[in-house]
C-alpha positions as CSV (number, residue, x, y, z in Angstrom):
1,M,1.3,44.6,-18.1
2,K,-0.7,42.3,-16.0
3,K,-1.1,40.0,-18.9
4,I,2.7,39.6,-19.1
5,Y,3.0,38.8,-15.4
6,T,0.2,36.2,-15.6
7,I,1.8,34.6,-18.6
8,A,5.2,34.5,-16.8
9,F,3.5,32.9,-13.7
10,Y,1.9,30.2,-15.8
11,F,5.3,29.6,-17.6
12,I,7.1,29.2,-14.3
13,L,4.3,26.9,-13.0
14,V,4.5,24.7,-16.1
15,M,8.3,24.6,-16.1
16,T,8.3,23.6,-12.4
17,A,5.9,20.8,-13.1
18,F,8.0,19.5,-16.0
19,A,11.3,19.9,-14.1
20,Q,10.5,17.1,-11.9
21,E,12.8,14.0,-12.3
22,P,10.8,11.2,-14.1
23,A,10.5,7.8,-12.6
24,K,13.4,5.5,-13.6
25,T,12.5,2.1,-15.0
26,V,15.2,-0.5,-15.1
27,V,14.5,-3.4,-17.4
28,M,16.7,-6.4,-16.8
29,P,16.6,-9.1,-19.5
30,N,15.9,-12.6,-18.4
31,T,18.6,-14.6,-20.0
32,R,17.4,-17.8,-18.4
33,N,14.7,-20.0,-19.6
34,T,13.6,-21.4,-16.2
35,D,10.4,-22.6,-14.7
36,R,9.4,-20.7,-11.4
37,T,7.6,-23.7,-9.9
38,N,8.6,-25.0,-6.5
39,T,10.6,-27.9,-8.2
40,S,13.0,-25.5,-10.0
41,R,14.9,-23.4,-7.4
42,Y,18.5,-24.1,-8.4
43,I,20.5,-23.2,-11.5
44,F,23.8,-24.7,-12.5
45,S,26.3,-22.2,-13.6
46,P,28.6,-23.8,-16.2
47,G,31.2,-20.9,-16.2
48,T,31.9,-21.2,-12.5
49,D,30.8,-24.8,-11.7
50,A,28.5,-23.4,-8.9
51,L,25.0,-24.2,-8.0
52,L,23.1,-20.9,-7.9
53,M,19.7,-20.1,-6.4
54,T,17.3,-17.3,-7.3
55,V,16.3,-14.6,-4.8
56,K,14.5,-11.3,-5.0
57,I,15.6,-8.0,-3.3
58,W,13.3,-5.1,-3.2
59,G,13.3,-1.6,-1.6
60,E,16.2,0.7,-0.7
61,V,19.2,-0.9,-2.4
62,V,21.1,0.5,-5.4
63,K,20.0,-2.2,-7.8
64,P,16.8,-4.0,-6.7
65,G,15.8,-7.0,-8.7
66,L,16.0,-10.8,-9.3
67,Y,19.5,-12.3,-8.5
68,D,21.0,-15.7,-9.1
69,I,23.4,-16.1,-6.2
70,P,25.6,-19.1,-5.1
71,I,24.3,-21.3,-2.4
72,G,25.6,-20.3,1.1
73,T,25.3,-16.6,0.4
74,D,24.4,-14.5,3.4
75,L,22.4,-11.3,3.6
76,I,25.4,-9.0,3.6
77,E,26.8,-10.6,0.5
78,L,23.4,-10.3,-1.3
79,L,23.1,-6.6,-0.3
80,S,26.6,-6.0,-1.6
81,S,25.6,-7.7,-4.9
82,A,22.7,-5.3,-5.1
83,G,25.0,-2.3,-4.8
84,G,24.5,-1.9,-1.1
85,P,21.8,-0.1,0.7
86,T,20.9,3.5,-0.2
87,A,21.2,6.4,2.3
88,R,17.4,6.2,2.7
89,A,17.4,2.5,3.9
90,K,16.4,1.5,7.4
91,L,18.9,-1.2,8.2
92,S,17.5,-2.2,11.5
93,R,14.3,-3.7,10.0
94,I,15.3,-5.7,6.9
95,K,12.7,-8.4,6.2
96,I,13.5,-11.8,4.7
97,I,10.4,-13.5,3.5
98,H,11.0,-17.2,3.1
99,A,9.1,-19.0,0.3
100,S,6.5,-21.3,1.4
101,T,7.4,-24.9,0.6
102,S,5.8,-28.1,1.8
103,E,8.7,-28.9,4.2
104,D,9.1,-25.6,6.3
105,G,6.0,-23.6,5.6
106,G,7.7,-20.3,4.9
107,G,7.8,-17.3,7.3
108,V,9.2,-13.8,7.8
109,T,12.5,-13.0,9.6
110,T,13.5,-9.5,10.6
111,V,17.2,-8.8,10.7
112,D,19.0,-5.8,12.3
113,V,21.9,-5.2,10.0
114,A,22.7,-1.9,11.8
115,D,23.5,-3.9,14.9
116,F,25.9,-6.1,12.9
117,L,27.6,-3.0,11.6
118,K,28.1,-1.8,15.1
119,N,29.5,-4.9,16.7
120,G,30.5,-7.2,13.8
121,D,28.7,-10.3,15.1
122,S,28.3,-12.5,12.1
123,K,25.7,-14.7,14.0
124,L,23.2,-11.9,13.4
125,I,23.3,-12.4,9.6
126,P,21.3,-15.2,8.2
127,E,22.0,-17.3,5.2
128,I,19.7,-16.7,2.3
129,K,17.6,-19.6,1.1
130,P,16.3,-20.3,-2.4
131,N,13.5,-18.1,-3.6
132,D,13.7,-15.7,-0.6
133,T,12.4,-12.1,-1.0
134,I,14.5,-9.5,0.8
135,V,12.7,-6.2,1.5
136,V,14.9,-3.2,2.6
137,P,12.5,-0.6,4.0
138,V,12.8,3.2,3.8
139,K,13.5,5.3,7.0
140,P,10.3,7.0,8.3
141,T,11.9,10.3,8.2
142,Q,12.1,10.1,4.5
143,Y,8.3,10.4,4.3
144,I,8.5,13.7,6.2
145,L,11.3,15.0,3.9
146,T,9.3,14.1,0.8
147,S,6.3,16.0,2.2
148,L,8.5,19.0,3.1
149,S,9.8,19.0,-0.4
150,W,6.4,19.3,-2.0
151,T,5.3,22.0,0.6
152,Q,8.4,24.0,-0.2
153,Q,7.7,23.9,-3.9
154,F,4.1,25.0,-3.3
155,M,5.1,27.9,-1.0
156,S,7.7,29.0,-3.6
157,L,5.0,29.2,-6.3
158,F,2.7,31.0,-3.9
159,S,5.5,33.5,-3.1
160,I,6.1,34.3,-6.8
161,Y,2.3,34.7,-7.5
162,S,2.0,37.0,-4.5
163,M,4.9,39.1,-5.7
164,I,3.5,39.4,-9.2
165,L,0.1,40.5,-7.7
166,Y,1.9,43.0,-5.5
167,Y,4.0,44.6,-8.3
168,T,1.1,44.7,-10.7
169,S,-1.1,46.5,-8.1
170,I,1.7,49.1,-7.6
171,S,2.3,49.7,-11.3
172,N,-1.6,50.2,-11.8
173,K,-1.6,53.1,-9.2
């Protein structure tokens, strides 16, 4: 009987390990044949007669990646193009990393989009420049929630193992 409980315990342990959601990889085909040097920052879109610039958006947005956006696009429009921020996004500390060019030397700007959402002041939202990288960070509370999730799973397995040991000790008496 103890053998059956041990096998059941290992079965539950293995099933729990394989029940985790796998990491999702999104592959976006590069339909452009462009050079990524400092001299090639703009792309002409023949369908819309617009001049586009390439930017990168990372972190807590629905669709992070490489985007070709029209010149004059601001941060809110770019976040909207990327599907918007996730529920885990910390909107008060969005970083815009400007590409280092010989003219301006680059730099990092921190934007409080949460403040813009409260009062609607469009002066708080900067315009995106060519080859900028936008990083939308995760809320610090999400690290705690992730840790609690793993702790909960470990405690559940420990509880099952304890119950198996308890009931096998009763049945052996």
